[in-house]
Structure formats: structure tokens, C-alpha cells
C-alpha positions in Angstrom: 7.3 10.7 -16.2 5.8 8.2 -13.9 7.5 8.0 -10.5 6.9 7.2 -6.9 8.4 8.0 -3.5 8.0 6.2 -0.2 8.4 7.4 3.4 8.3 5.8 6.8 10.2 3.6 9.2 9.7 0.0 10.2 8.2 0.8 13.6 7.0 4.4 12.8 3.4 5.5 12.8 2.8 4.7 9.1 4.3 4.1 5.7 3.4 6.5 2.9 3.7 6.3 -0.9 3.1 9.1 -3.4 2.7 8.2 -7.0 3.0 10.9 -9.6 2.3 10.8 -13.3 -0.7 8.5 -13.5 -3.2 9.4 -16.2 -6.7 10.6 -15.4 -9.5 8.1 -15.7 -7.9 5.0 -14.2 -10.3 3.0 -11.9 -8.6 2.2 -8.6 -9.9 1.0 -5.2 -8.4 0.3 -1.8 -9.5 -3.3 -2.2 -7.4 -3.6 -5.3 -4.3 -2.6 -3.4 -5.1 -4.5 -0.2 -5.3 -7.8 -2.2 -1.7 -7.3 -3.3 -0.7 -6.3 0.2 -1.9 -9.6 1.5 0.1 -11.5 -1.2 3.2 -9.7 0.0 2.7 -10.9 3.6 2.2 -14.6 2.8 4.7 -17.3 2.3 6.2 -20.2 4.2 9.1 -19.0 6.3 7.8 -15.6 7.2 7.8 -14.2 10.8 5.0 -13.6 13.2 5.0 -9.9 12.3 3.1 -10.7 9.1 0.2 -11.7 11.3 0.5 -8.6 13.5 0.6 -6.0 10.7 -2.4 -7.1 8.5 -1.6 -4.3 6.1 -4.4 -2.1 4.9 -4.1 0.9 2.6 -5.9 4.2 2.8 -6.0 6.3 -0.4 -5.5 9.8 0.8 -5.5 11.8 -2.4 -5.6 11.7 -6.2 -8.9 10.0 -6.7 -12.5 11.2 -7.2 -15.4 8.9 -7.8 -13.0 5.9 -7.8 -10.9 7.2 -10.6 -7.5 9.0 -10.8 -7.7 12.7 -11.7 -4.2 13.2 -13.0 -2.7 14.5 -9.8 -0.4 12.7 -7.3 -2.0 9.7 -5.6 -1.0 9.5 -1.9 -1.3 6.1 0.0 -1.0 5.5 3.7 -0.3 2.2 5.5 -0.7 2.3 9.3 1.9 0.4 11.3 0.0 -1.6 13.9 3.3 -2.5 15.6 4.4 1.2 15.9 6.8 1.9 18.8 7.4 5.3 20.5 10.9 4.5 21.7 13.4 1.7 22.1 16.8 1.4 23.7 19.8 2.3 21.4 21.1 -0.5 19.3 24.9 -0.6 18.9 25.4 -4.2 17.7 25.3 -4.0 13.9 24.3 -7.0 12.0 26.7 -8.2 9.2 25.0 -7.8 5.9 22.5 -5.1 7.0 22.7 -1.3 6.7 23.1 -0.9 10.5 26.8 -0.1 10.4 27.2 1.6 7.0 24.1 3.7 7.6 25.4 4.8 11.0 28.8 5.7 9.5 27.3 7.6 6.7 25.0 9.8 8.9 27.1 9.8 12.1 24.6 7.9 14.2 25.5 6.4 17.6 22.2 4.4 17.5 21.9 2.0 14.6 18.1 2.0 14.9 18.2 5.4 13.1 19.5 3.5 10.1 17.9 0.2 10.3 14.3 1.5 10.8 14.4 3.0 7.3 16.6 0.3 5.8 14.1 -2.4 6.9 12.3 -4.4 4.2 9.1 -3.1 5.8 9.4 -0.3 3.3 8.5 -2.8 0.5 4.9 -2.6 1.7 4.7 0.9 0.3 6.3 -0.2 -2.9 3.6 -2.9 -3.4 0.9 -0.3 -2.8 2.4 2.1 -5.3 3.1 -0.8 -7.8 -0.5 -1.9 -7.7 -1.5 1.4 -9.3 0.9 0.6 -12.1 -0.5 -2.9 -12.4 -4.0 -1.5 -12.8 -2.8 0.7 -15.6 -1.1 -2.2 -17.4 -4.2 -4.3 -16.9 -6.2 -1.8 -18.8 -4.1 -2.6 -21.9 -4.0 -6.4 -21.4 -0.6 -6.6 -19.7 -0.4 -8.9 -16.6 2.5 -9.4 -14.2 3.1 -12.4 -12.0 6.0 -14.2 -10.3 7.1 -17.6 -9.0 9.9 -19.0 -6.9 12.5 -21.0 -8.9 15.0 -21.7 -6.1 15.4 -21.6 -2.3 18.4 -22.7 -0.3 19.9 -24.5 -3.3 16.8 -26.4 -4.1 15.6 -25.5 -7.6 12.5 -26.4 -9.6 12.8 -29.2 -12.0 9.5 -28.8 -13.8 7.3 -25.9 -14.8 4.0 -25.4 -16.7 4.6 -25.6 -20.5 2.6 -22.4 -21.1 3.5 -19.0 -19.6 -0.2 -18.4 -19.0 -0.4 -21.3 -16.6 2.3 -20.1 -14.2 0.3 -17.5 -12.2 -2.4 -20.0 -11.1 0.2 -22.6 -10.2 2.2 -20.1 -8.1 -0.9 -18.8 -6.3 -1.8 -22.3 -5.3 1.5 -22.8 -3.5 2.4 -21.4 -0.1 6.0 -21.0 -1.4 4.8 -19.7 -4.8 6.5 -22.6 -6.3 5.1 -24.3 -9.5 6.9 -27.6 -8.8 5.3 -29.6 -6.0 8.2 -31.9 -5.5 10.7 -29.1 -5.2 8.4 -27.2 -2.9 8.5 -30.1 -0.4 12.3 -30.0 -0.4 12.2 -26.2 0.0 9.9 -26.5 3.0 12.3 -29.0 4.6 15.3 -26.7 3.9 13.4 -23.8 5.6 12.5 -25.9 8.6 16.1 -27.1 9.0 17.4 -23.5 8.8 14.9 -22.4 11.4 16.1 -25.0 13.8 19.7 -23.9 13.3 18.8 -20.2 13.7 19.8 -19.6 10.1 18.2 -18.0 7.1 17.9 -18.9 3.4 17.9 -17.0 0.1 16.9 -18.0 -3.3 15.8 -16.9 -6.8 12.4 -15.6 -8.0 11.2 -15.0 -11.5 8.8 -12.3 -12.7 6.9 -12.7 -15.9 5.0 -10.0 -17.8 2.6 -11.2 -20.5 0.9 -9.1 -23.2 3.7 -6.5 -23.4 3.8 -5.0 -26.9 7.0 -4.6 -28.9 8.6 -1.1 -28.8 8.7 -0.2 -25.1 12.1 1.2 -24.0 14.8 2.5 -26.2 18.2 1.6 -27.8 19.1 5.3 -28.2 20.5 6.2 -24.7 21.9 4.0 -22.0 19.5 5.1 -19.3 16.4 4.5 -21.4 17.2 0.8 -22.2 14.3 -1.2 -20.7 16.4 -4.1 -19.6 18.7 -1.7 -17.7 15.7 -0.1 -16.0 14.3 -3.4 -15.0 17.6 -4.6 -13.6 17.9 -1.4 -11.5 14.4 -1.7 -10.2 14.6 -5.3 -9.1 18.2 -4.9 -7.7 16.9 -2.1 -5.5 14.7 -4.6 -3.5 16.2 -5.4 -0.1 18.6 -8.3 -0.1 18.6 -8.8 -3.9 22.2 -9.2 -5.1 21.8 -10.4 -8.7 19.4 -9.8 -11.6 19.1 -11.4 -15.1 16.7 -10.8 -18.0 15.6 -14.1 -19.3 18.2 -16.9 -18.8 21.0 -14.3 -19.0 23.8 -16.1 -17.2 23.0 -19.3 -18.9 23.2 -17.6 -22.3 26.6 -16.2 -21.4 27.8 -19.8 -21.4 26.1 -20.7 -24.7 27.3 -20.4 -28.3 25.7 -17.6 -30.3 24.1 -20.1 -32.6 22.0 -21.3 -29.7 21.7 -18.1 -27.7 19.5 -16.0 -30.0 15.8 -16.1 -31.0 15.4 -16.7 -34.7 12.8 -14.4 -36.4 9.9 -15.7 -38.5 6.9 -14.1 -40.3 3.4 -15.4 -41.0 0.5 -13.5 -42.6 -1.8 -14.1 -39.6 0.9 -13.4 -37.0 3.3 -10.9 -38.5 6.9 -11.1 -37.1 7.3 -13.7 -34.3 9.9 -15.8 -32.5 9.5 -19.4 -31.4 11.9 -19.1 -28.5 12.4 -16.4 -25.8 16.1 -16.6 -24.8 16.3 -12.8 -24.7 13.7 -12.5 -22.0 11.4 -10.3 -24.0 13.9 -7.5 -24.9 16.3 -6.9 -27.7 18.6 -3.8 -27.8 16.9 -2.4 -24.7 13.4 -2.6 -26.4 10.6 -5.0 -25.8 10.1 -7.6 -28.6 6.5 -8.6 -27.9 7.6 -11.8 -26.2 7.0 -12.3 -22.4 9.3 -10.1 -20.4 11.1 -12.4 -17.9 13.3 -11.0 -15.1 15.0 -13.1 -12.3 16.2 -11.8 -9.0 18.7 -13.5 -6.7 18.0 -12.8 -3.1 20.7 -13.4 -0.4 19.8 -14.9 3.0 18.4 -12.3 5.3 20.9 -10.7 7.6 19.1 -11.1 11.0 20.0 -14.6 12.3 18.7 -16.2 15.5 22.2 -17.6 15.8 24.0 -14.3 15.1 27.3 -13.7 13.4 30.3 -12.0 15.0 30.3 -8.2 15.0 31.7 -5.2 17.0 29.9 -2.9 19.4 29.7 0.5 17.8 30.3 2.3 21.2 32.7 0.1 23.2 34.4 -1.5 20.1 34.3 -4.8 21.9 33.8 -8.0 20.0 30.1 -9.2 20.2 27.5 -10.8 18.0 25.0 -9.0 15.8 21.7 -7.9 17.2 18.8 -10.3 17.2 15.5 -8.8 16.1 12.3 -10.3 14.8 12.9 -11.6 11.2 11.9 -14.1 8.6 13.8 -17.4 7.9 13.0 -17.0 4.2 11.3 -14.2 2.3 11.9 -15.2 -1.3 8.2 -15.7 -2.1 7.4 -12.2 -0.7 10.4 -10.7 -2.6 8.8 -12.0 -5.8 5.6 -10.1 -5.1 7.6 -6.9 -4.4 9.5 -7.5 -7.7 6.2 -7.7 -9.5 5.4 -4.2 -8.4 8.8 -2.9 -9.4 8.5 -4.5 -12.9 5.0 -3.2 -13.2 6.3 0.3 -12.4 9.1 0.2 -15.0 6.7 -1.2 -17.7 4.0 1.3 -16.9 6.5 4.2 -17.1 7.8 3.0 -20.5 4.2 2.5 -21.7 3.2 6.1 -20.8 6.5 7.3 -22.3 5.4 5.8 -25.6 1.7 6.3 -25.7 1.1 9.5 -23.7 0.1 10.2 -20.1 -2.8 12.5 -19.7 -6.0 10.5 -19.9 -6.9 6.8 -20.4 -9.0 7.4 -23.6 -6.2 9.3 -25.3 -3.7 6.6 -24.4 -6.0 3.9 -25.7 -6.4 5.6 -29.0 -2.6 6.0 -29.4 -2.1 2.4 -28.4 -4.7 1.0 -30.8 -3.2 3.1 -33.7 0.2 1.7 -32.9 -1.0 -1.9 -32.9 -2.6 -1.4 -36.2 0.6 0.1 -37.7 2.9 -2.7 -36.6 0.4 -5.3 -37.7 0.5 -3.8 -41.2 4.3 -4.0 -41.4 
């Protein structure tokens, strides 16, 4: 089983991630990971902290000669904005873990909750997820994302081919493939900043090259779409997840909601549409895997909402700390890592997990078998 754990606080010394279950023989470098870390920090609407942190990853263990050795891989990200001590915080922010975390653990200082609950933790997820991306890349699977909506402004056009989405997204500061919509999104972010407000939105993650057969229909907890939904929903501020156009299909008659099946000698079984988002019955179909996440507006507002002081019980406003106006583009990058993790886990589950050559042999045999069906 492939898994990872993260540790660390927003202003602690460092973030740490430990990835267990990677096969031996996977080529990985710190530069590979740092390229993804930079993508996470970019995006119109981010705070000044993204310039302060300049995240860099140190691979602490699990590699020799630039390749994994089958043991846990430990990753460390130094916090350049680390703080030894700060005054207690007793003004919980509506929508954040400040109050519920303090209630759960009996804290009188909400910082003990918010430091770990901070989205700063996602830097460690991206570091861990990059190792999963490297594994998928070995077998021709690529994961990307783009923004489809911010502050109620949605894209109206997109590239006709799935393969063209990554380049179009990377060329945009908002990771938006529709230039006209991007300008409107920028204006909405600027307006929210002036009002001391925040904006949420929707991102879409697309995985290309995924073979049919990953996941399972046998048990509820092995269904791939369920695993993807849990992974993306676990990202800070994400409140909704759909596989493909899931909510739209709920309003569509069955005759127009499903992907008809065809067969050709040179292609085998195929579908001309992808309304199912790349999964059927909890198993990948061979079509692009498409997952969307709905991110709520961030809970730290420069014009804060009403709250109650945890100590005095007096009516006050929520605490104001450094925050982003909009982090939807960054959330998409984090979601790429989470989707890559789920797909890598399912891939190793099906094709083995000890060494890259053994996995490759099993994978090639499987592709030959399904081609002959």
C-alpha cells in the first residue's frame, strides 16, 4: 500500500512528509519536486508569504544514486517564516478550525489548532505527490489542472483536445484556459481585495493515459471514484467534489448521461464521450480521469466577520492574519498531487510494488491482454 504522512505547523521550523510504498528504481531529484513546489506558490490573488517562503525540498532518506530503494522517502521543507512564539489568539475565525480545534483538544490559545490546520500543510502534500507523479510518468500517465470558475465567473471556452489543456493553463497566471474569463476573474479578485473579502471557485484535475482497470467495484472503500473524492475533499477549503460533470449528469436523462460503447479492430473498445469522468463502477475506463473540486472562499478576511472571544466570551470580530484573496489556482496544483497519489496507489495495487522493472513487465502483459479482448 502506498501512503504518506505529513507533519509540521504553519510557522514551525519545517514541514515534513514521509512517503511509504514506492517501488525501488524510481528516478527522483529535488529539482523535480521543487518545480512543483513553485507551481503551488504561484497564482493571481496569493499573499506576500508566497514570496517569503520560496519553498525548497530536501530529500532526507529513501534514495541512493538518485533512485528510490524501496524504503520510506522522507522530505523536509524549511519554513523561512518560522516563529518561536506569538501572543495567544482567542478570536476564532468563522469557517476555520480555530474554534472547533480548540474545543476538541481543550486549547485556550487557538494558535495551537490553526498552526496545524493551516493550508501551509499542502506544501508537504505537493512534495509527496510529486513522487507519485514521477511514478505515473514512468508509465505514460500525466496529471494537470486548470481553473474553471472563480467568484462566479466561469470559463466559456476550452481547448478541444484534453492534451492542449496543460499548456494553456501554465501560460495563465490564474491557470485559466479562457483568456476572456481570466480577465473577468482578475477584476473580481481585485474588487474582493479592495473590500477586504475573499473568493472561492472551482478547479478541474485531468489525468491522461490512465489504463482501464484501476480501482475496484467489489468493495465500497476500493472504488476509485470514492478514493478520488475523499482525497480532493481533504484539501483545505474544498467543500464539493464531482467526477466528470457529475452534478450536471444528475439533471440529465439517462439516454444522454452515459457513454456509449464502440469497438474497432485498431482501437478495441472505446467511447466517443466521457460523461463518466473516466470511471465506471469504481473502475477506470481508459478515458481521461476528470475530477472537479469546489473551493469555498478562504476564512481569513481583512474585513473580518463577527465572532466571540474564547476567553472573555465578548462579541468581537475574527482574527486577521496574513492570507490570500483567492487560492483556487494553487488548490488545483495541490489537487493534482492528491489525484496522483490515488492513481499511483491504485496502479501499484494492480501491477505490483517492489521494483520498476517488475511493474513494467506486469503492466505491458496487461496491456497486451486487454488489446487482444
